[in-house]
LUMMIPA-385733 format. One record per residue: residue in one letter; x, y, z of N, C-alpha, C, CB in turn. Coordinates in steps of 0.02 Angstrom, whole numbers, padded with zeros to 5 digits, always signed. Glycine has a CB too. Layout:
AXYZXYZXYZXYZ ...
***
This chain:
M+05381+04915+04783+05372+04872+04726+05348+04804+04749+05438+04865+04686 T+05296+04778+04717+05268+04713+04734+05294+04661+04685+05191+04716+04734 T+05318+04605+04712+05341+04550+04669+05288+04495+04670+05409+04523+04693 A+05296+04446+04626+05249+04391+04623+05247+04353+04689+05268+04343+04566 D+05303+04351+04726+05305+04316+04790+05263+04352+04843+05376+04309+04815 D+05251+04418+04833+05214+04458+04881+05140+04463+04866+05243+04527+04885 E+05119+04441+04807+05049+04449+04786+05004+04401+04825+05042+04437+04711 L+04955+04430+04860+04908+04390+04900+04854+04363+04853+04877+04433+04957 V+04845+04297+04855+04794+04264+04814+04751+04222+04861+04826+04220+04758 F+04685+04228+04853+04638+04189+04894+04621+04124+04859+04574+04229+04909 H+04625+04069+04896+04613+04002+04870+04555+03970+04909+04676+03958+04876 R+04510+03938+04873+04456+03901+04906+04486+03840+04940+04400+03881+04854 V+04472+03833+05005+04498+03774+05041+04443+03728+05066+04540+03797+05100 A+04381+03754+05074+04329+03712+05104+04261+03744+05093+04342+03702+05178 R+04210+03702+05102+04142+03728+05108+04133+03753+05179+04088+03674+05089 S+04092+03803+05190+04082+03831+05257+04062+03777+05307+04029+03885+05255 G+04020+03731+05287+03997+03678+05332+04050+03630+05355+03942+03640+05300 Q+04107+03629+05322+04161+03584+05342+04198+03609+05403+04210+03576+05284 V+04186+03672+05423+04219+03700+05482+04165+03728+05528+04271+03756+05462 P+04133+03684+05568+04080+03707+05613+04108+03746+05672+04039+03648+05638 E+04065+03782+05705+04083+03822+05764+04120+03778+05815+04020+03853+05796 G+04176+03804+05839+04214+03770+05892+04261+03716+05867+04168+03741+05940 Y+04268+03709+05801+04311+03656+05774+04369+03685+05735+04271+03609+05730 V+04423+03645+05730+04480+03662+05689+04493+03602+05643+04544+03679+05732 R+04507+03616+05580+04518+03564+05530+04581+03580+05490+04457+03558+05484 R+04610+03529+05460+04669+03537+05418+04649+03540+05344+04720+03479+05429 F+04675+03590+05309+04665+03598+05237+04731+03619+05206+04609+03650+05222 Y+04734+03614+05139+04795+03630+05103+04782+03685+05051+04823+03568+05069 V+04831+03729+05043+04834+03775+04987+04898+03754+04950+04836+03853+05010 G+04890+03715+04898+04949+03684+04866+04983+03639+04917+04998+03739+04839 E+05046+03652+04930+05083+03613+04980+05081+03644+05049+05154+03604+04958 L+05050+03702+05056+05046+03737+05120+04990+03707+05162+05035+03813+05110 E+05007+03681+05219+04960+03650+05264+04934+03703+05314+04992+03590+05302 C+04868+03711+05318+04837+03761+05361+04791+03729+05411+04799+03813+05319 A+04785+03762+05469+04733+03746+05517+04679+03799+05508+04761+03745+05593 V+04618+03777+05493+04562+03823+05482+04512+03810+05538+04530+03813+05412 A+04493+03864+05573+04451+03857+05632+04395+03908+05631+04493+03867+05696 R+04340+03891+05665+04285+03938+05674+04274+03947+05749+04219+03914+05637 L+04282+04009+05772+04273+04024+05843+04232+04088+05849+04342+04032+05879 H+04177+04084+05886+04131+04141+05896+04106+04168+05829+04166+04197+05935 G+04094+04122+05781+04066+04141+05716+04116+04165+05665+04017+04192+05726 T+04178+04173+05683+04229+04198+05637+04275+04140+05615+04271+04255+05670 V+04292+04139+05551+04337+04088+05526+04408+04115+05524+04316+04064+05454 Y+04456+04075+05547+04527+04093+05550+04568+04040+05514+04551+04101+05623 A+04625+04061+05489+04673+04014+05459+04742+04029+05485+04671+04018+05381 T+04778+03976+05505+04846+03983+05530+04889+03928+05500+04847+03980+05609 S+04954+03933+05511+04997+03877+05495+04974+03819+05538+05073+03894+05506 N+04988+03759+05518+04962+03701+05554+05012+03671+05603+04941+03648+05506 Y+05070+03702+05612+05121+03674+05655+05137+03719+05714+05184+03660+05615 C+05135+03690+05773+05154+03726+05834+05228+03744+05830+05139+03684+05899 T+05245+03803+05851+05315+03824+05848+05358+03795+05904+05319+03900+05850 H+05327+03760+05951+05365+03729+06005+05399+03665+05981+05320+03714+06065 L+05360+03616+05959+05389+03553+05936+05357+03526+05872+05383+03501+05991 D+05328+03570+05832+05300+03552+05766+05240+03505+05770+05354+03519+05725 C+05204+03504+05825+05142+03463+05828+05088+03496+05785+05118+03456+05902 L+05042+03455+05761+04987+03480+05719+04936+03519+05760+04953+03422+05682 L+04925+03581+05743+04875+03621+05778+04804+03597+05761+04882+03695+05761 S+04795+03568+05702+04729+03542+05684+04709+03482+05727+04727+03524+05611 S+04756+03454+05764+04740+03401+05812+04723+03429+05881+04798+03351+05818 G+04731+03493+05888+04717+03526+05952+04644+03544+05958+04760+03588+05960 K+04630+03592+06002+04561+03614+06010+04559+03689+06019+04527+03578+06070 L+04499+03716+06010+04490+03788+06019+04467+03801+06090+04439+03815+05968 I+04494+03854+06119+04472+03877+06184+04458+03952+06176+04526+03864+06240 D+04429+03983+06227+04410+04053+06221+04468+04099+06200+04383+04077+06287 D+04528+04081+06220+04586+04123+06204+04615+04110+06134+04639+04112+06255 G+04602+04052+06104+04631+04038+06039+04634+03964+06024+04700+04067+06034 I+04688+03943+05990+04698+03874+05971+04751+03843+06016+04718+03869+05896 K+04733+03785+06044+04777+03751+06093+04808+03690+06062+04737+03732+06156 C+04874+03686+06065+04911+03629+06039+04898+03568+06084+04987+03644+06034 S+04886+03511+06053+04870+03451+06091+04932+03419+06123+04837+03400+06046 C+04991+03437+06101+05052+03404+06128+05072+03430+06197+05109+03414+06080 H+05081+03495+06203+05107+03522+06266+05067+03581+06293+05178+03543+06257 G+05009+03596+06262+04964+03646+06289+04977+03718+06270+04965+03641+06360 S+05024+03731+06225+05033+03800+06202+04968+03825+06172+05092+03805+06150 V+04954+03890+06182+04894+03920+06153+04917+03981+06113+04842+03940+06208 F+04887+03988+06052+04904+04043+06007+04842+04085+05993+04934+04017+05942 D+04850+04151+05990+04797+04196+05971+04781+04185+05898+04816+04271+05985 L+04717+04175+05881+04698+04160+05813+04703+04220+05766+04627+04134+05812 E+04700+04280+05792+04704+04340+05751+04776+04361+05736+04668+04397+05784 T+04819+04354+05786+04888+04378+05778+04940+04323+05771+04906+04422+05836 G+04923+04263+05794+04971+04207+05795+05016+04208+05855+05012+04209+05733 D+05011+04259+05897+05055+04264+05956+05042+04209+06006+05046+04332+05990 P+05095+04181+06036+05085+04131+06088+05060+04166+06151+05151+04092+06103 I+05005+04140+06180+04978+04171+06240+04985+04127+06302+04906+04190+06230 Y+05001+04063+06292+05016+04017+06346+05076+03975+06325+04955+03972+06365 P+05126+03966+06370+05185+03927+06353+05168+03852+06348+05240+03938+06406 P+05214+03813+06323+05286+03827+06317+05307+03862+06253+05323+03764+06322 A+05265+03867+06202+05285+03901+06140+05300+03975+06154+05230+03895+06086 S+05352+04000+06121+05370+04071+06130+05376+04107+06063+05437+04076+06168 V+05366+04071+06008+05371+04100+05941+05301+04099+05909+05422+04061+05896 P+05280+04153+05877+05213+04155+05846+05205+04105+05789+05198+04225+05821 I+05144+04086+05775+05127+04048+05715+05106+04097+05661+05071+03995+05729 Q+05107+04075+05599+05086+04117+05543+05010+04119+05540+05116+04090+05475 V+04981+04176+05527+04909+04182+05516+04897+04207+05445+04876+04232+05568 Y+04840+04187+05417+04823+04204+05348+04754+04236+05346+04826+04142+05303 P+04743+04284+05301+04677+04314+05295+04626+04264+05267+04679+04377+05250 V+04564+04271+05288+04511+04225+05268+04452+04265+05242+04489+04179+05327 R+04421+04240+05189+04358+04266+05164+04308+04208+05163+04366+04298+05092 E+04249+04221+05188+04196+04171+05184+04140+04201+05142+04170+04149+05256 E+04129+04172+05083+04080+04199+05036+04043+04142+05003+04114+04243+04983 D+03978+04150+04995+03936+04103+04958+03947+04031+04981+03951+04108+04884 G+03953+04022+05047+03959+03955+05075+04027+03922+05066+03908+03911+05044 E+04078+03962+05050+04145+03936+05041+04196+03976+05081+04164+03935+04967 I+04248+03942+05103+04303+03974+05141+04363+03980+05095+04321+03933+05205 H+04390+04041+05091+04449+04055+05050+04504+04081+05096+04433+04106+04994 V+04565+04056+05086+04623+04078+05126+04670+04115+05080+04658+04016+05160 G+04694+04173+05103+04739+04214+05064+04812+04200+05081+04725+04288+05076 V+04850+04182+05031+04922+04168+05040+04961+04198+04983+04935+04092+05046 T+05025+04206+04994+05071+04228+04942+05113+04168+04921+05117+04287+04967 A+05148+04174+04865+05193+04121+04843+05248+04110+04896+05225+04138+04775 A+05269+04163+04929+05320+04157+04981+05293+04117+05041+05344+04227+05004 D+05228+04127+05058+05197+04088+05112+05199+04013+05096+05124+04110+05124 V+05181+03997+05034+05180+03926+05014+05250+03897+05015+05148+03919+04944 A+05299+03935+04989+05368+03911+04987+05396+03900+05057+05412+03960+04949 S+05380+03944+05104+05409+03938+05171+05369+03892+05217+05413+04006+05203 G+05306+03877+05198+05263+03839+05244+05251+03767+05227+05200+03871+05249 G+05277+03741+05174+05263+03671+05160+05306+03645+05104+05190+03662+05143 P+05312+03581+05096+05291+03530+05144+05336+03532+05206+05292+03461+05113 R+05310+03508+05261+05347+03512+05324+05378+03445+05344+05301+03536+05380 R+05435+03450+05376+05465+03392+05409+05477+03413+05481+05532+03369+05373 R+05482+03365+05524+05496+03381+05594+05563+03418+05598+05498+03317+05638 Q+05563+03471+05636+05624+03510+05645+05648+03504+05716+05611+03585+05626 L+05712+03511+05724+05741+03509+05791+05722+03572+05829+05818+03502+05788 R+05709+03564+05893+05694+03621+05937+05756+03665+05944+05669+03597+06005 R+05746+03729+05944+05803+03775+05947+05809+03811+06014+05799+03826+05892 D+05771+03792+06064+05776+03827+06128+05799+03783+06184+05710+03857+06146 
***
């Protein structure tokens, strides 16, 4: 059974030109803050906070392996959200993306929005 919290809805977040190759930018879906990046021609969307110390991933940079946090160098796979370089050990959230007619759309559920924003700094748990 699918509930309203589980229904995936795509939201326009940007024009395609706002996310050039090799860049990551911050956009919002309601109160949900996302990092939207283009790497090797593909657009990706993830949560915007590193799971290590809540640093903004949109302040980081893209490398061949994924998105690198600017604070302590954690790197996350853009497709799965899995941490591939420490110190982060917990995955980030990833969201489906559609790029159509010069616009980028990010797919989220009501539960994604409720759990992902607005954010406050959280204490480290490790």
